[in-house]
C-alpha positions as CSV (number, residue, x, y, z in Angstrom):
1,M,-14.2,78.4,14.8
2,I,-12.3,75.5,13.4
3,D,-9.4,74.1,15.4
4,S,-6.4,74.2,13.0
5,N,-4.7,71.4,14.8
6,A,-7.7,69.1,14.3
7,A,-7.9,70.0,10.6
8,R,-4.2,69.2,10.2
9,K,-4.7,65.8,11.9
10,R,-7.5,65.0,9.5
11,Q,-5.3,65.7,6.6
12,T,-2.5,63.5,7.8
13,I,-4.7,60.5,8.7
14,P,-6.4,59.0,5.7
15,M,-10.2,58.8,6.2
16,H,-10.4,55.5,4.4
17,R,-7.7,53.0,5.3
18,G,-7.5,49.8,3.4
19,L,-6.7,47.1,5.8
20,H,-4.5,44.3,4.3
21,V,-4.5,41.1,6.4
22,E,-2.3,38.2,5.5
23,P,-3.5,34.7,6.6
24,L,-1.4,33.2,9.2
25,I,-1.1,29.8,7.7
26,G,1.2,28.5,10.4
27,L,-1.3,29.4,13.1
28,E,-4.1,27.8,11.1
29,W,-2.1,24.6,10.7
30,S,-1.3,24.5,14.4
31,E,-5.0,24.8,15.2
32,A,-5.7,22.0,12.6
33,L,-3.4,19.7,14.5
34,E,-4.5,20.7,18.0
35,Q,-5.7,17.6,19.9
36,P,-8.1,17.6,22.8
37,V,-6.6,15.7,25.7
38,A,-6.2,12.1,24.6
39,G,-4.7,10.8,27.8
40,E,-7.1,7.9,28.1
41,A,-6.7,6.6,24.6
42,T,-5.5,3.0,24.4
43,A,-5.4,2.8,20.6
44,P,-4.9,5.3,17.7
45,G,-8.6,5.3,16.8
46,E,-9.4,6.8,20.2
47,A,-6.7,9.5,19.8
48,R,-7.9,10.8,16.4
49,R,-9.7,14.0,17.6
50,A,-8.0,16.8,15.8
51,W,-9.4,18.7,12.8
52,V,-7.0,16.9,10.4
53,H,-8.6,13.6,11.5
54,R,-12.2,14.7,11.1
55,A,-12.4,17.4,8.4
56,P,-13.1,16.6,4.7
57,E,-9.9,15.0,3.4
58,A,-9.6,17.3,0.4
59,Q,-9.6,20.4,2.8
60,V,-7.0,18.8,5.0
61,V,-4.7,18.0,2.1
62,A,-5.1,21.5,0.6
63,L,-4.3,23.2,3.9
64,Y,-1.3,20.9,4.5
65,R,0.1,21.7,1.0
66,A,-0.4,25.4,1.5
67,A,1.2,25.3,5.0
68,S,4.1,23.1,3.9
69,A,4.9,25.4,1.0
70,A,5.5,28.1,3.6
71,E,7.3,25.9,6.1
72,R,9.3,22.8,4.9
73,A,9.7,21.2,8.4
74,L,5.9,21.3,9.1
75,P,4.7,18.8,11.7
76,A,2.1,16.5,10.2
77,P,0.7,13.0,10.6
78,W,2.6,10.3,8.7
79,W,-0.5,9.4,6.7
80,L,-1.1,13.0,5.5
81,R,2.5,13.3,4.2
82,A,2.0,10.0,2.3
83,V,-1.4,11.0,0.9
84,A,-0.1,14.4,-0.2
85,A,2.8,12.7,-1.9
86,G,0.5,10.3,-3.7
87,E,2.0,7.3,-1.9
88,L,-1.1,6.4,0.1
89,P,-4.6,6.4,-1.5
90,S,-6.4,8.1,1.4
91,R,-6.5,9.0,5.0
92,R,-8.9,6.1,5.6
93,E,-6.1,3.7,4.4
94,G,-3.7,5.3,6.9
95,F,-6.2,4.9,9.7
96,A,-6.7,1.2,8.6
97,V,-2.9,0.7,8.9
98,E,-2.9,2.1,12.4
99,D,-5.9,0.1,13.4
100,R,-4.5,-3.2,12.1
101,V,-1.3,-2.6,14.0
102,A,-3.2,-1.7,17.1
103,K,-5.2,-4.9,16.9
104,L,-2.0,-7.0,16.7
105,L,-0.2,-5.1,19.5
106,N,-3.1,-4.9,21.9
107,A,-3.3,-8.7,21.7
108,R,0.4,-9.0,22.8
109,P,1.5,-8.6,26.4
110,G,3.9,-5.7,27.1
111,W,2.9,-3.3,24.3
112,V,1.5,0.0,25.5
113,F,-0.1,2.7,23.3
114,V,1.2,6.2,24.0
115,P,-1.4,8.7,22.7
116,W,0.8,11.8,22.6
117,G,3.0,11.5,19.6
118,V,4.4,14.1,17.2
119,D,2.0,16.9,16.4
120,G,-0.9,15.5,14.4
121,D,0.0,11.8,14.8
122,A,-2.3,9.7,16.9
123,G,0.6,8.3,19.0
124,Y,3.1,5.4,19.1
125,W,3.7,2.1,20.8
126,E,6.2,1.1,23.5
127,F,7.3,-2.4,24.4
128,M,7.7,-1.9,28.1
129,P,9.5,-5.2,29.0
130,S,12.4,-4.1,26.8
131,E,13.3,-1.5,29.5
132,R,14.5,-4.4,31.7
133,A,17.6,-4.6,29.4
134,L,18.7,-1.1,30.4
135,V,21.1,-0.4,33.3
136,E,20.1,3.3,33.2
137,P,16.9,5.2,32.3
138,G,16.2,5.2,28.6
139,M,13.6,4.5,26.0
140,P,11.9,1.1,25.5
141,T,11.6,-0.5,22.0
142,T,9.2,1.9,20.2
143,L,7.0,1.3,17.2
144,A,5.8,4.4,15.2
145,H,4.2,4.9,11.9
146,T,6.1,6.7,9.1
147,H,5.7,8.1,5.6
148,R,9.3,7.3,4.7
149,H,8.7,3.9,3.2
150,P,5.6,2.0,2.0
151,G,5.6,-0.4,5.0
152,W,4.5,2.6,7.0
153,I,6.1,1.2,10.2
154,D,9.4,1.9,11.9
155,V,10.8,0.3,15.1
156,V,13.5,1.9,17.2
157,A,15.3,-0.5,19.5
158,V,15.5,0.0,23.3
159,H,18.3,2.5,24.2
160,A,19.6,4.6,26.9
161,G,21.2,8.1,26.7
162,G,22.7,9.5,23.6
163,P,21.1,9.5,20.1
164,A,18.5,6.9,19.3
165,P,19.5,4.1,17.1
166,A,18.4,4.2,13.4
167,P,14.8,3.1,12.9
168,I,14.3,-0.4,11.6
169,P,11.9,-0.3,8.6
170,V,9.1,-2.9,8.8
171,R,7.5,-3.8,5.5
172,G,3.9,-3.7,6.6
173,L,1.7,-5.8,8.9
174,P,2.7,-9.2,7.6
175,D,6.4,-8.4,8.2
176,L,5.6,-7.0,11.6
177,R,3.6,-10.1,12.5
178,A,6.4,-12.5,11.3
179,N,9.1,-10.6,13.1
180,L,7.4,-9.3,16.2
181,S,9.2,-11.8,18.6
182,R,12.6,-10.7,17.2
183,L,11.7,-7.0,17.5
184,E,10.5,-7.6,21.1
185,S,13.9,-9.2,21.9
186,L,16.0,-6.3,20.6
187,R,18.8,-5.2,23.0
188,P,20.6,-1.9,23.5
């Protein structure tokens, strides 16, 4: 004897269901940026551990372009934004910029590398003696890499509470080297 209830259920539930899965590009991008703990890094080269730093560059750029088409304010390393825009020849060139700045700043007293920057970036630099100019807690003079101009370096002056001052664009390593003492003496 056939159970009429079971027969009815078979009729309402398709025997062959086509499963349509959309890729979660945002999740994939988030995983591409995920860094293993880089707390011990003293320079950008030691903090480049995410997929975006190691995978074939063409794959990284393609995934970035696909993900950024879906989300305009996508977090990404400065060098990847510049490579994708055709303003920087390669990821290797971006790493070289970071490494040359690291060599200069590591040789100067007071500069400390902070390995936990914006998602995907290898980190930024703080000039710790600048904090002495503050009368309340704040942020020391900070150097970070940027895609916004071809010097690839921005410096934000030491500041306390409120919005950060506008970044000072640095026109590359020669400009940084020539003006480092002035940048180290910035006051709030």
